[in-house]
C-alpha positions in Angstrom: 73.7 128.1 136.7 73.2 131.6 135.3 69.6 132.4 134.5 67.9 135.0 132.3 64.2 135.4 133.2 61.6 137.3 131.2 57.9 137.4 130.6 55.2 139.0 128.5 57.1 139.6 125.3 53.8 139.6 123.4 55.6 138.8 120.1 58.3 141.4 120.5 61.9 140.5 121.3 64.0 143.5 122.2 67.5 143.1 120.6 69.1 144.2 123.9 67.9 140.9 125.5 70.7 139.1 123.6 73.4 141.4 125.1 72.0 141.1 128.7 71.6 137.3 128.4 74.9 136.7 126.7 76.5 135.1 129.8 73.5 133.1 131.0 73.2 129.3 130.8 69.5 129.2 130.3 66.6 131.5 129.5 63.3 131.1 131.2 60.1 132.7 129.8 57.1 133.0 132.1 54.4 133.2 129.4 52.7 135.5 127.0 55.4 134.7 124.5 53.3 135.9 121.6 54.6 133.9 118.6 57.0 131.3 117.5 59.6 133.8 116.2 60.4 134.7 119.8 60.8 131.1 120.7 62.9 130.3 117.7 65.3 133.2 118.3 65.7 132.4 122.0 66.1 128.7 121.4 68.9 129.3 118.9 70.6 131.6 121.4 70.5 129.6 124.7 68.8 126.6 126.3 65.1 127.6 126.8 62.3 126.8 129.2 58.8 128.4 128.9 55.2 128.2 129.9 52.3 129.4 127.8 50.4 132.6 128.7 46.8 133.7 128.3 47.5 135.5 124.9 49.4 132.6 123.4 47.7 130.7 120.5 47.2 127.0 120.2 50.7 126.3 118.7 52.4 127.7 121.8 49.9 126.1 124.2 50.6 122.8 122.5 54.3 123.2 122.7 54.7 124.5 126.3 52.9 123.6 129.5 50.7 125.8 131.7 52.8 124.7 134.7 56.5 123.7 134.7 58.0 122.1 137.8 61.7 121.2 137.9 64.8 120.9 140.1 67.9 123.0 139.6 70.9 123.6 141.8 69.1 122.4 145.0 65.9 124.4 144.3 62.4 123.2 143.4 61.0 125.6 140.9 57.5 126.2 139.7 56.8 128.5 136.7 53.3 129.4 135.4 52.0 132.5 133.8 49.1 133.7 135.9 49.8 133.4 139.6 48.8 136.6 141.4 51.3 137.9 144.0 52.0 137.4 147.7 49.8 137.2 149.6 47.0 137.4 147.0 47.6 134.4 144.8 44.8 133.3 142.5 42.6 130.4 143.7 44.4 127.8 141.5 47.8 128.7 142.8 46.6 128.8 146.4 45.1 125.3 146.0 48.4 123.9 144.7 50.4 125.6 147.4 48.3 123.8 150.1 50.0 120.5 149.1 53.2 121.4 147.3 55.4 124.5 147.9 58.4 125.2 145.6 61.5 127.0 146.7 61.0 129.5 143.9 57.7 130.4 142.3 57.9 132.3 139.0 55.0 133.9 137.1 54.3 136.8 134.8 51.0 138.3 133.6 50.8 141.4 135.8 53.6 143.3 133.9 54.7 144.3 137.4 58.3 143.4 138.3 58.4 141.9 141.8 60.9 139.9 143.9 59.6 138.9 147.3 59.9 136.1 149.9 56.6 134.8 151.1 56.7 133.9 154.8 53.4 132.1 154.6 54.9 129.4 152.3 58.3 128.5 153.9 59.9 131.8 152.6 59.3 130.7 149.0 60.9 133.2 146.7 58.3 134.9 144.4 59.8 136.2 141.1 57.9 138.1 138.4 60.2 139.7 135.9 57.7 142.3 134.7 57.2 142.6 131.0 59.9 142.6 128.3 57.5 143.4 125.4 55.9 146.6 124.0 52.2 145.7 124.7 50.7 146.4 128.1 50.4 149.2 130.6 54.0 149.0 131.9 56.3 151.9 131.2 59.7 150.2 131.4 60.5 146.9 129.9 62.3 144.6 132.4 64.2 141.3 132.8 65.8 139.6 135.8 69.2 137.9 135.7 70.5 135.7 138.6 72.6 132.7 139.5 71.6 129.5 141.3 74.5 127.7 142.9 74.2 124.7 145.3 71.1 126.0 147.1 72.1 129.7 147.0 70.7 132.6 144.9 73.4 135.0 143.9 73.9 138.2 141.9 70.2 138.9 141.2 69.9 141.9 138.9 66.9 143.8 137.6 67.6 144.9 134.0 65.7 147.8 132.4 65.5 147.6 128.6 64.1 151.1 128.2 60.6 152.5 127.8 57.8 150.5 126.3 57.6 151.1 122.6 61.2 152.4 122.3 63.6 150.4 120.1 
């Protein structure tokens, strides 16, 4: 399963995303989508999973959950928008992790790209793809592309789309 992971588009969908995600099987969006035009374009392109973020209006909050748990290729995944980062997860995340630990935890919100294993939670893989949109303090728009295959993560790539605000 080839995955394209992004977050924090804030209503802007860089056209280069379609080139970089051409070969993926699914696109996952970790919140702050911004508006339905982003969802519509990505859903027409590839199968799509998403969670809502703190800037998303009621229509997106109604359509997508705050937390999404699922199984894929031998992994248990949890995606939410606001999570913090290892070892400083926010209180809501810490509370959930006391009773249920995914193999892969995905969040956005910080606009800081980070890939890290957390030894405090069974070496759970923490993924934050940074921000793919033009709003925020980040300088470079980023995505992550990777493969999940029978309990293995392969070919993880960080993709830089260019500077924020550049088209």
